C-alpha positions in Angstrom: -4.9 20.1 7.7 -8.3 18.5 7.3 -8.2 17.6 3.6 -10.2 14.4 4.1 -13.0 15.9 6.3 -16.2 13.9 5.8 -14.6 11.1 3.8 -14.4 7.4 4.5 -11.2 5.6 4.0 -10.5 1.9 4.0 -6.9 0.8 4.8 -5.8 -2.8 4.3 -2.8 -3.9 6.4 -3.8 -1.1 8.8 -2.6 -2.7 12.0 1.1 -2.0 11.5 3.8 -0.3 9.5 2.8 2.0 6.7 -0.8 1.0 7.1 -1.0 2.0 10.7 0.9 5.3 10.1 -1.6 6.0 7.3 -4.6 5.2 9.5 -3.3 7.8 11.9 -2.6 10.4 9.2 -6.0 9.9 7.6 -7.7 10.5 10.9 -5.6 13.6 11.5 -6.8 14.8 8.1 -10.4 14.3 9.2 -11.3 11.0 7.6 -13.4 8.2 9.1 -11.1 5.1 8.9 -12.0 1.5 8.4 -9.0 -0.6 9.4 -8.7 -4.0 7.7 -6.2 -6.6 8.8 -5.8 -10.2 9.8 -4.3 -9.1 13.1 -7.4 -8.6 15.4 -5.6 -7.2 18.4 -3.5 -4.7 16.4 -6.4 -3.8 14.1 -8.9 -3.2 16.9 -6.3 -1.1 18.7 -5.7 1.0 15.6 -9.4 1.5 14.9 -10.0 2.3 18.6 -7.2 4.9 18.6 -8.8 6.8 15.7 -12.5 6.2 16.5 -12.9 4.0 13.4 -14.1 0.5 12.5 -12.0 -2.7 12.4 -12.9 -5.4 10.0 -10.9 -8.7 10.1 -10.2 -9.7 6.5 -8.0 -12.1 4.6 -7.3 -10.0 1.5 -6.7 -13.1 -0.6 -10.3 -14.4 0.0 -12.7 -12.9 -2.5 -15.8 -13.0 -0.4 -14.1 -11.5 2.6 -12.8 -8.6 0.5 -16.3 -8.1 -1.0 -17.7 -8.1 2.5 -15.1 -5.5 3.7 -16.3 -2.8 1.4 -20.0 -3.7 1.9 -19.4 -3.4 5.6 -17.7 0.0 5.2 -20.5 1.3 3.0 -23.2 -0.1 5.2 -21.6 1.6 8.3 -20.9 5.0 6.7 -22.8 5.3 3.5 -19.8 5.8 1.2 -16.2 4.8 0.5 -14.1 7.6 -0.7 -10.5 6.3 -0.3 -9.1 2.8 -0.6 -5.5 2.3 0.4 -4.7 -1.2 -0.7 -1.6 -1.8 1.3 -1.5 -5.3 2.7 1.6 -7.2 1.7 4.2 -9.7 2.7 7.9 -10.2 2.1 8.8 -13.6 3.5 12.4 -14.9 3.8 11.7 -17.9 1.4 11.1 -15.4 -1.4 14.7 -15.0 -2.6 16.6 -15.5 -5.9 14.7 -17.1 -8.7 17.3 -20.0 -8.3 16.2 -20.6 -4.7 12.5 -19.6 -4.5 10.0 -22.4 -4.7 6.6 -22.3 -6.4 4.7 -22.3 -3.1 6.6 -19.1 -2.0 6.1 -17.5 -5.4 2.3 -18.2 -5.3 1.9 -17.1 -1.7 3.5 -13.7 -2.3 1.6 -13.2 -5.5 -1.7 -13.9 -3.8 -1.1 -11.5 -0.9 0.7 -8.7 -2.8 -1.0 -8.7 -6.2 -4.2 -10.7 -6.3 -5.4 -8.9 -3.1 -5.0 -5.6 -4.8 -7.0 -6.9 -7.8 -9.8 -8.0 -5.5 -9.8 -4.8 -3.5 -10.0 -2.6 -6.6 -12.7 -4.9 -8.1 -14.9 -4.6 -5.1 -14.4 -0.9 -4.1 -14.8 0.4 -7.7 -18.6 0.0 -7.8 -19.1 2.2 -4.8 -16.8 4.9 -6.2 -18.5 4.7 -9.6 -21.9 5.2 -8.0 -20.6 8.2 -6.1 -18.8 9.6 -9.2 -15.6 10.1 -7.2 -12.9 8.2 -5.4 -9.2 7.7 -4.8 -7.5 4.3 -4.9 -3.9 4.1 -3.8 -2.2 0.8 -4.3 1.1 0.0 -2.6 3.7 -1.0 -5.2 7.4 -0.4 -4.6 10.5 1.2 -6.0 11.5 -2.3 -7.1 8.7 -2.1 -9.6 10.9 0.3 -11.6 14.4 -1.0 -10.7 16.3 -4.2 -10.6 18.2 -5.6 -7.6 20.9 -8.2 -7.3 19.6 -8.9 -3.7 16.5 -10.3 -5.3 13.1 -11.2 -3.8 11.8 -12.4 -7.1 8.1 -12.9 -6.3 7.9 -9.7 -4.3 9.5 -7.7 -7.2 7.2 -9.3 -9.8 4.1 -8.7 -7.7 4.9 -5.0 -7.2 5.5 -4.7 -11.0 2.0 -6.1 -11.5 0.5 -3.7 -9.0 2.1 -0.8 -10.9 0.9 -1.9 -14.3 -2.6 -2.6 -13.0 -2.9 0.7 -11.2 -1.8 2.5 -14.3 -4.5 0.7 -16.4 -7.3 1.4 -13.9 -6.2 5.0 -13.5 -6.7 5.4 -17.3 -9.9 3.3 -17.5 -11.8 5.2 -14.8 -10.3 8.7 -15.1 -13.5 10.2 -16.7 -15.7 8.8 -13.9 -13.9 10.9 -11.3 -11.9 8.0 -9.9 -8.2 8.3 -9.5 -5.9 5.3 -9.2 -2.2 5.6 -8.3 0.6 3.3 -7.5 2.6 4.3 -4.4 6.2 3.3 -4.8 8.0 3.6 -1.5 11.7 3.0 -1.0 12.8 0.9 2.0 10.9 1.9 5.0 11.8 1.3 8.7 8.9 -1.0 9.5 8.8 -4.2 11.6 8.7 -6.2 8.3 11.9 -4.6 7.0 13.6 -4.7 10.4 12.9 -8.4 10.8 14.2 -9.1 7.3 17.4 -7.1 7.8 18.0 -8.3 11.3 18.5 -11.7 9.8 20.8 -10.5 7.1 22.9 -7.4 8.1 24.9 -7.6 4.9 21.7 -7.3 2.8 20.7 -4.2 4.8 24.1 -2.6 4.3 24.1 -3.3 0.5 20.7 -1.6 0.2 21.4 1.4 2.4 24.4 2.5 0.4 22.1 3.1 -2.6 19.8 5.6 -0.9 21.0 9.2 -1.6 19.5 10.6 1.6 21.4 8.0 3.5 18.6 6.4 5.6 15.5 4.3 5.3 12.1 6.1 5.3 9.9 6.5 8.3 6.4 5.1 7.9 4.9 8.5 8.7 6.7 9.9 5.6 5.1 7.4 3.4 1.7 8.1 5.0 2.1 11.8 4.2 2.4 10.8 0.5 -0.7 8.6 0.8 -2.7 11.4 2.4 -1.7 13.7 -0.5 -2.8 11.1 -3.1 -6.1 10.6 -1.3 -6.9 14.3 -1.1 -8.1 16.8 -3.7 -4.6 18.3 -3.7 -3.8 15.4 -6.0 -6.9 16.0 -8.2 -4.8 15.9 -11.4 -2.7 12.9 -10.4 -3.8 9.5 -11.7 -2.3 6.5 -13.3 1.0 7.5 -11.8 4.0 5.7 -10.3 4.3 7.9 -7.3 7.9 7.4 -6.1 8.8 8.2 -2.5 12.2 6.6 -2.4 14.8 9.0 -1.0 16.2 9.4 -4.5 17.1 5.8 -5.1 15.5 5.6 -8.6 17.2 8.7 -9.7 20.7 7.8 -8.5 23.7 6.5 -10.3 26.4 7.4 -7.8 25.3 8.4 -4.3 27.0 10.9 -1.9 29.9 9.7 0.2 
């Protein structure tokens, strides 16, 4: 399908994981892709693979985020899709009883403040066009609680969900859609690294997924492509769950 033909999409965290899978899917759908990441080698490789543009950016730095969208607009004349996906899940973000303030603030900056900055600085371009789609990566933990807590991560994703809902309502009549993507656990390097260090934590989580496995990044990218496209023209301010049934389950299949 070529649902994004002629459109320009910016993907933060585009060098790996869900971001990289989405860069590839957007390109398959016909979009011109701007890959934004701190990882220069991975970001350049991703952009080169799809014939796009790489911009090195620290998504917690206001001026760098502002420059990201200015660069994309200067290069291609428009910004149609913003997939605000960059995020971290460090091991020192754990139970509230163990997590220090430095870890709390670092996760909030990368996972929540960056989404605020990205939305703030892409919206003027979309408002001028009278059209745009913003997809912010939240998580299924924004709508559920877990005893295997990562307290700052969970709180940050709840903030992303609430902010996305509000922006989706605020700008709906200007032709701009804003949705919170809420993936379940995805088999990405970030998750693999976390669970390799704690097999018990991985096992405790896997049992709660009705489909019996973690998602592939390409499956999440397919959902992002839908939200970016006109197929989702009546979808805004939503919590778009792609979680293998976790949020709907009480008892899972044996």
